[in-house]
N, C-alpha and C positions, 0 to 999 in steps of 0.2 A: 505491500499498498504506500501509496505514494501521498505527503502531505503539504499541503497546502504552499507555503513559506517554499520551496524543492525545487519547484516547479519556471521560474526565471535562469536558477541554474542549467538544469537538467536539459531547460532552451540551447545555451549558450554554453555548457561541452555538447552540446548533440552540433551546433555548428561548425565548433574548433574540430570535434573532430573530422565534423565531414571537411571544414576545407585539406584539414594533416589527411587525408587518408586519397582528395583528387592531386596533391602538392607529389606525392611520395611515390617513387623509385622501388627504393628499396623492397627486396618482397617481403622480407619478415616486420618489415614495418608495416609496411601496406594488412598482409597481413593481421597486424597488431592491431592498427585505426583500426582495423572490418570488423574487428570482434567489438572490437567499445561500439564502435559506431553501431551495431545492431543490442547494443545494450541497450544503449538510448534510442531510439526506435522504441523497443518494446518497454519504455519507458512511459513512452510518450503515450503507445497507442494507451497505457495504462491513462494513461491523463482525463483520455478521451473515454472512454469507460466508467471512469467514475464522476466522469461530468454528468455521465449516466444517469446517476445516483440524486443527485439535486432533482432532474424530474420525475424520479418514483420516489422525493420522501416526500415530497409538495404537492398540494392537490387545489393553494389558487398561487397565484404572481410566479409558474413555473419559471418565464419566461424571463420576467424582471430581475426573479433570484441568480437563472442563471448570466444574466450581461451583466446582471453587476460584480459577478465574482471572476466574470472572465476578462473584464476591462481590470478588474482591479488587482490580481493577482498573474494573469497571466500576459495584460498589454502594462501591468506598470503605472497604470491610472493615479498617481491619489486623491484622494477622500474629499480634498475640494474641488475638482474641478469633474466627480463624481455626483458631486451635490447639483450642479451648472448642471452635470446631462443631462439628468435624471427630476431634476429640478424637485424634489425631496432636502429636508433635511438629513441634518448631520445623521444624528441619533439611527434618526428612519434607517438610512444607510448602515452604519453602523452595527444594526440589528439584524437585517439583510444579509452581509458579510458572513456574520461568525453564523443565524441561519445556515447560510451557507455552504460555508467551509467545513459545522459538526456535517452535513451531511457527505459530503465532499470527501473526507477521513474517514465517514463509517463505512464497517468492515456486511455492516445488516446487510444490505444491497446489493453488494458486487458482488456475495458472491454466490446469490441465486445468477447474477449473471453466470460463472464460470460455470457453473451447474449444468 
């Protein structure tokens, strides 16, 4: 399971190893970078699956929760800009982010998807 705070580092590492893999000529380093790159691709797919937890855990305002979570944790937009973008109060933004983060990191829904 991937934590919400680790999403940006995973994206950065994925891009880093993608560039290293494209520019490497040594076969051993290509194999090493290829393995690490595939691991980060798997983690990105896990992030996409965990985003479904937000949809499965809510019955109202699904898109709002998902969009705010993506803007905050994946696109790294500050809360002040989210207040202006969605035109809701800062406390409501934090409530939505916390609820979406709890659902994103919950194991209850992700285990049912794997089976």
